[in-house]
C-alpha positions as CSV (number, residue, x, y, z in Angstrom):
1,M,115.0,-1.5,92.7
2,K,117.9,0.5,91.7
3,L,119.6,3.2,93.2
4,I,121.3,6.0,91.3
5,S,123.5,9.0,92.8
6,D,125.2,11.9,91.1
7,S,128.0,13.3,93.4
8,G,129.9,16.7,93.7
9,S,131.8,18.0,96.1
10,T,129.0,19.7,97.9
11,K,126.1,17.5,97.8
12,T,124.9,14.4,96.5
13,D,121.4,13.7,94.7
14,W,120.1,9.8,94.8
15,L,117.4,8.9,92.9
16,L,115.6,5.6,93.8
17,T,113.6,3.5,91.3
18,D,111.7,0.6,90.4
19,K,110.6,-0.3,87.1
20,D,111.5,2.8,85.4
21,F,109.3,4.6,88.4
22,V,110.7,7.3,91.0
23,V,110.2,5.9,94.2
24,A,112.2,8.5,96.3
25,S,114.6,11.1,96.0
26,C,117.1,12.6,98.7
27,R,119.9,14.7,98.9
28,T,123.1,14.3,101.1
29,Q,126.8,16.2,101.6
30,G,128.9,15.8,98.7
31,I,131.2,12.5,98.5
32,N,134.6,13.1,96.9
33,P,136.8,10.5,97.7
34,F,140.0,12.5,96.4
35,I,139.5,14.9,99.1
36,Q,137.6,13.1,101.9
37,S,138.3,10.1,104.2
38,E,136.5,6.6,104.4
39,E,135.3,7.3,107.3
40,F,133.6,10.6,106.4
41,I,131.9,9.2,103.4
42,E,131.0,5.9,105.5
43,S,129.2,8.6,107.7
44,V,127.5,10.0,104.9
45,I,125.9,7.0,103.6
46,R,125.0,5.4,107.0
47,D,123.7,8.8,109.0
48,E,122.3,10.8,105.7
49,L,121.7,8.5,103.1
50,L,119.8,5.3,104.7
51,P,117.6,7.1,106.8
52,Q,116.0,8.9,104.0
53,I,115.2,6.0,101.4
54,P,112.7,3.6,101.8
55,L,114.0,0.3,101.1
56,N,111.0,-2.1,100.9
57,G,112.1,-4.4,98.4
58,F,115.5,-6.2,97.0
59,L,118.1,-3.5,95.6
60,S,119.3,-4.8,92.5
61,D,121.6,-2.2,91.0
62,I,123.4,0.7,92.5
63,R,125.0,3.4,89.7
64,F,127.1,5.8,91.9
65,Y,128.5,8.7,89.6
66,G,131.2,11.1,91.5
67,A,133.9,13.4,91.7
68,G,137.1,12.2,92.2
69,C,135.7,8.7,91.7
70,R,139.2,7.5,89.7
71,S,140.5,4.1,90.1
72,K,141.9,3.9,93.7
73,Q,139.4,6.0,95.3
74,G,136.3,4.6,93.1
75,Q,137.1,1.0,94.7
76,M,137.1,2.9,98.1
77,V,133.6,4.0,97.4
78,H,132.6,0.7,96.1
79,A,133.9,-0.9,99.2
80,I,131.7,1.2,101.5
81,L,128.5,1.0,99.3
82,S,128.8,-3.2,99.3
83,R,129.0,-3.0,103.2
84,H,125.7,-1.4,103.2
85,F,124.0,-2.8,99.9
86,S,125.4,-6.5,100.2
87,G,123.8,-8.6,97.2
88,A,123.7,-5.2,94.8
89,N,125.4,-5.0,91.1
90,I,127.2,-1.7,92.1
91,E,128.9,0.4,89.3
92,V,131.0,3.4,90.6
93,A,131.9,6.1,87.8
94,S,133.1,9.7,87.4
95,D,130.6,12.4,87.9
96,M,131.4,13.4,84.0
97,L,130.2,10.4,82.9
98,C,127.0,11.0,84.4
99,A,126.8,14.3,82.9
100,A,127.7,13.2,79.7
101,R,124.8,10.6,79.6
102,A,122.3,13.0,80.9
103,L,123.6,15.8,78.6
104,C,124.3,14.3,75.4
105,G,122.2,10.8,75.0
106,H,123.7,8.7,72.4
107,E,125.0,12.0,70.4
108,A,128.6,13.1,70.1
109,A,129.2,16.1,72.0
110,I,131.1,18.0,74.9
111,A,130.1,17.8,78.0
112,C,130.9,20.1,81.2
113,I,130.1,20.4,84.5
114,L,130.5,24.1,86.4
115,G,129.5,23.5,90.0
116,T,131.9,23.7,93.3
117,G,134.4,22.2,90.8
118,A,134.5,22.0,87.2
119,N,135.0,19.5,84.2
120,S,134.7,18.6,81.0
121,C,135.0,15.7,78.2
122,L,134.6,14.3,74.7
123,F,131.6,12.2,74.2
124,D,131.3,10.2,71.1
125,G,127.4,9.2,71.8
126,T,128.7,5.9,73.8
127,E,131.7,6.8,76.0
128,I,134.4,9.6,76.8
129,V,136.8,9.7,74.4
130,N,138.8,12.6,75.8
131,N,139.0,14.5,79.0
132,I,141.3,17.8,79.5
133,S,142.3,17.4,83.0
134,P,141.0,20.0,85.2
135,L,143.3,20.0,87.8
136,G,141.3,20.8,90.6
137,Y,140.7,23.7,92.5
138,I,144.1,24.6,93.1
139,L,145.9,24.3,89.3
140,G,142.8,24.6,87.3
141,D,138.6,24.1,87.5
142,E,138.8,27.7,85.6
143,G,134.9,28.8,85.9
144,S,134.0,26.7,89.0
145,G,132.4,28.1,92.1
146,A,135.9,27.7,93.9
147,F,137.5,29.6,91.4
148,L,135.0,32.2,91.1
149,G,135.0,32.4,95.1
150,K,138.7,32.1,95.3
151,V,139.0,35.3,92.4
152,L,136.5,37.3,94.6
153,L,138.2,37.1,98.2
154,A,141.6,37.7,96.3
155,N,140.3,40.9,94.8
156,I,138.5,42.2,97.9
157,Y,141.6,41.6,100.1
158,K,144.1,42.9,97.6
159,H,141.6,46.0,97.1
160,L,141.1,45.2,93.7
161,L,137.7,45.9,93.6
162,S,135.4,49.1,94.0
163,E,134.6,50.2,97.7
164,E,130.7,49.9,97.2
165,L,131.4,46.3,96.3
166,A,134.3,45.6,99.3
167,E,131.7,47.4,101.7
168,D,128.7,45.5,100.8
169,F,130.9,42.1,101.1
170,R,132.3,43.3,104.4
171,A,128.7,44.2,105.7
172,V,127.4,40.6,104.2
173,Y,130.4,38.5,105.7
174,S,132.2,40.3,108.2
175,L,135.5,38.2,107.5
176,T,139.0,39.1,108.6
177,V,141.9,38.1,106.4
178,D,143.1,35.9,109.1
179,E,139.5,33.9,109.2
180,V,139.7,33.5,105.5
181,L,143.2,32.3,105.6
182,Q,142.4,29.6,108.3
183,R,139.4,28.4,106.3
184,V,141.2,28.3,103.2
185,Y,144.4,26.8,104.5
186,R,143.6,25.3,107.6
187,E,140.3,23.4,108.0
188,P,138.8,21.0,105.9
189,L,136.9,21.3,102.4
190,P,138.3,24.8,100.8
191,N,136.8,24.3,97.6
192,R,133.1,24.2,99.2
193,Y,134.1,27.1,101.3
194,L,135.4,29.1,98.4
195,A,132.3,28.0,96.0
196,S,130.4,29.4,99.1
197,F,130.8,33.0,98.2
198,T,129.1,32.6,94.8
199,P,126.0,34.0,96.1
200,F,127.7,37.5,96.8
201,L,128.6,37.4,92.8
202,K,124.7,36.6,91.5
203,K,123.7,39.3,94.0
204,H,125.6,41.9,92.1
205,E,125.9,40.5,88.6
206,S,124.8,43.4,86.8
207,H,127.8,45.3,88.4
208,P,130.4,46.3,85.6
209,E,133.4,44.5,87.9
210,I,131.4,41.4,88.4
211,Q,130.7,40.9,85.0
212,Q,134.3,41.2,83.9
213,L,135.3,38.8,86.9
214,L,132.5,36.3,85.5
215,F,133.4,36.7,81.6
216,S,137.3,36.2,82.5
217,A,136.7,33.1,84.5
218,F,134.8,31.7,81.7
219,D,136.3,32.9,79.2
220,S,139.7,31.2,80.7
221,F,137.5,27.9,80.9
222,F,136.9,27.6,77.4
223,K,140.5,28.6,76.4
224,R,142.2,26.2,78.7
225,N,139.9,23.5,78.2
226,I,137.3,23.3,75.4
227,L,139.3,24.7,72.5
228,A,141.7,22.0,73.5
229,Y,139.7,19.1,72.1
230,H,139.5,21.1,68.8
231,H,135.7,20.1,67.7
232,P,134.3,23.4,66.9
233,E,131.4,21.5,65.1
234,L,130.2,20.0,68.0
235,P,127.7,21.4,70.7
236,V,128.8,22.0,74.2
237,H,126.7,21.2,77.0
238,F,126.6,22.4,80.6
239,V,125.3,20.8,83.8
240,G,125.8,22.4,87.2
241,S,124.7,25.1,89.3
242,I,127.2,27.8,88.2
243,A,126.7,27.2,84.5
244,Y,122.8,27.2,85.2
245,F,123.0,30.4,87.4
246,F,125.3,32.8,85.2
247,Q,124.1,31.8,81.9
248,N,124.2,35.2,80.3
249,S,128.1,35.5,81.2
250,L,128.6,32.0,80.1
251,Q,127.1,32.6,76.7
252,E,128.9,35.9,76.2
253,A,132.2,34.1,76.8
254,A,131.3,31.2,74.6
255,C,130.3,33.1,71.7
256,H,133.9,35.4,72.4
257,N,135.3,31.7,71.8
258,N,133.1,30.8,69.0
259,V,132.0,28.2,70.8
260,N,128.1,26.9,70.1
261,I,126.3,26.2,73.6
262,G,123.8,23.4,73.5
263,R,121.7,22.4,76.8
264,I,122.2,24.0,80.2
265,I,120.5,22.0,83.3
266,R,120.9,22.5,86.8
267,E,121.4,19.0,87.9
268,P,122.1,15.7,85.5
269,L,119.2,13.2,87.7
270,E,116.8,16.3,86.9
271,R,117.2,15.2,82.9
272,W,117.3,11.6,83.8
273,R,114.1,12.0,85.9
274,N,112.1,13.5,82.9
275,I,113.3,11.2,80.4
């Protein structure tokens, strides 16, 4: 049996297969070793994953694709998985590689992630050959859920949105400035917290001010990431909840930058399951 995972900062999707048949699938909290401790990740595997997967046979392979899985951080995830699945052949790689393989197959293209975070790469049909660093939710991640939430909160508390929108925001969330600052600057996982405000944007997607906010964020993603690959002939594919639920605004920004959008899917493992 094989266990495949796609992990972002908010959630991890797991797929257990046996001879190319799906045996089980489940979801746990997101695993990102760049911003989470070894103890936290260990608890997710032990307390959330193991109770959900029916291991009635030998687990031969694990492919863990995750956000933040660079060399040192990837080694930490590998060590944790090895403790719980001794004897399995374990591969730990970036979630970007998972997205590229799911979106592009064996074709050259530009693959993108727009979820809680953002990322992109130039894929030659076999491997990633270039990656414009997204720089994370503080320095970059344009167009991501965290980025959109950050802009929304700033516009609300700097009184840059209409009273109509501000009043509805207060009715839904009832947050003071101090409470927001506490969550963003003093508590764990601020990127998840920022991204949690995107349902408000979806609710008001047709409002001109929100349309402009979304267009500006996606326009920035294209200008600061995709155009830097200098391959206008290639299709640009997307995976992630933000790309999926805000397709209209994403397409508008793409057209503005002469970018040809190809596939847009919500989850990489969704396409792998269909394949």
